[in-house]
C-alpha positions in Angstrom: -27.0 21.2 50.7 -24.4 20.7 53.3 -22.8 17.8 51.5 -19.2 18.1 50.4 -18.9 17.6 46.7 -15.4 17.3 45.2 -14.6 20.2 43.0 -14.0 19.5 39.3 -11.9 22.6 39.1 -8.3 22.0 38.2 -8.8 18.7 36.6 -9.4 19.9 33.0 -13.1 19.2 32.6 -16.5 20.1 34.1 -17.9 16.8 35.4 -21.5 17.8 34.8 -20.9 18.6 31.1 -17.9 16.6 29.8 -17.0 13.5 31.6 -13.7 12.0 30.5 -13.9 9.6 27.7 -13.5 5.9 28.6 -10.3 4.4 27.2 -10.9 2.4 24.0 -9.7 -1.1 23.6 -7.0 -1.6 21.0 -8.3 -2.2 17.6 -7.6 -5.5 16.1 -7.7 -6.7 12.5 -4.5 -5.2 11.1 -2.6 -7.7 9.0 0.0 -9.5 11.2 1.0 -12.1 8.7 1.7 -12.2 5.0 -1.3 -14.3 4.3 -3.8 -12.0 6.0 -5.6 -9.3 4.2 -4.7 -5.9 5.6 -7.3 -4.0 7.5 -8.9 -0.8 6.4 -7.4 0.6 9.6 -3.9 0.7 8.1 -3.8 4.1 6.6 -2.0 4.6 3.3 0.5 7.0 4.8 1.4 4.3 7.4 2.2 1.9 4.6 4.6 4.4 3.0 6.2 5.7 6.2 4.4 9.1 5.7 5.8 9.6 2.2 3.5 10.9 -0.6 5.8 10.6 -3.6 7.9 7.7 -4.9 11.7 8.1 -5.2 11.3 7.5 -8.9 8.4 8.5 -11.1 6.7 5.3 -12.3 4.0 5.2 -15.0 0.8 3.3 -14.1 1.4 1.1 -17.0 5.0 0.3 -16.0 5.5 -3.5 -15.8 6.8 -5.0 -12.5 8.4 -8.4 -12.0 10.0 -10.0 -8.9 13.8 -10.6 -9.1 14.8 -12.1 -5.8 13.8 -15.0 -3.8 10.7 -14.7 -1.7 12.5 -15.9 1.5 14.4 -12.6 1.6 11.3 -10.6 0.7 9.4 -12.2 3.6 11.4 -9.8 5.9 9.7 -6.8 4.3 6.4 -5.2 5.3 3.3 -7.3 4.5 2.3 -5.0 1.6 5.8 -5.1 0.1 5.8 -8.9 0.4 2.4 -9.2 -1.2 3.7 -7.1 -4.2 6.7 -9.4 -4.5 4.5 -12.5 -4.5 2.1 -11.0 -7.0 4.8 -9.9 -9.3 6.2 -13.3 -9.8 4.1 -12.9 -12.9 4.4 -9.6 -14.9 2.0 -6.9 -13.6 1.5 -3.2 -14.2 1.6 -0.8 -11.3 -2.1 -0.2 -11.9 -2.8 -4.0 -11.6 -0.8 -4.2 -8.4 -2.9 -1.4 -7.0 -6.2 -2.9 -8.1 -5.4 -6.5 -7.2 -4.0 -5.7 -3.7 -6.6 -3.0 -3.0 -4.1 -0.3 -2.2 -4.2 3.2 -3.5 -2.3 3.8 -6.8 0.1 6.3 -5.1 0.9 3.8 -2.4 1.6 1.1 -5.0 4.0 3.5 -6.8 5.9 4.3 -3.6 6.2 0.7 -2.5 7.2 -0.6 -6.0 9.8 2.2 -6.2 11.2 1.2 -2.8 11.3 -2.5 -3.8 13.1 -1.6 -7.0 15.7 0.4 -5.1 16.2 -2.7 -2.8 16.5 -5.0 -5.8 13.4 -7.1 -5.1 11.6 -6.1 -8.3 12.5 -4.8 -11.8 10.4 -2.1 -13.3 10.1 -1.7 -17.0 8.9 1.8 -17.9 6.8 2.0 -21.0 9.4 4.0 -22.9 12.2 1.5 -22.1 13.0 -0.9 -24.9 10.7 0.9 -27.2 12.0 -0.1 -30.6 8.8 0.7 -32.5 9.2 4.4 -32.8 6.8 5.6 -30.1 4.3 2.8 -30.4 3.3 0.7 -27.3 5.1 -2.5 -26.6 3.4 -5.7 -27.7 3.5 -7.2 -24.1 1.7 -4.1 -22.8 -1.0 -4.4 -25.5 -1.4 -8.1 -24.7 -1.8 -7.3 -21.0 -4.4 -4.6 -21.7 -6.3 -6.9 -24.0 -6.3 -9.7 -21.4 -7.5 -7.3 -18.8 -10.3 -6.1 -21.0 -11.3 -9.7 -21.7 -11.4 -10.4 -18.0 -13.9 -7.6 -17.4 -16.5 -9.3 -19.5 
């Protein structure tokens, strides 16, 4: 027992009980290009910059369409760019969320941001309602097409 053993005091852990954790290698798989599917490692709050509410309240059935050219949109985040590409054809916010596999709240925030920047136009369900409170024909057609696709 005459051996000198370095003391673990003062270094923040007891060497016999809790050795320091080995450093982990960086995780790969996050989307680095617009064509790649984002990894599950990208947390929703990271996609929205930590925000939990959109700047404008958007209904899930609000219709979204791209306005600008996609060359300018390519400078956006991968998720925002994917929304612009998807919305070359009219899509609801719910469809954007489902097709791109992002949470509905995140889709609302990103679409609201894109609308503020002028990359998309959002048509709320009550806008252009000339039928006295009845849903728009285009919305009904989209719902019907979606239901048919479920079969």
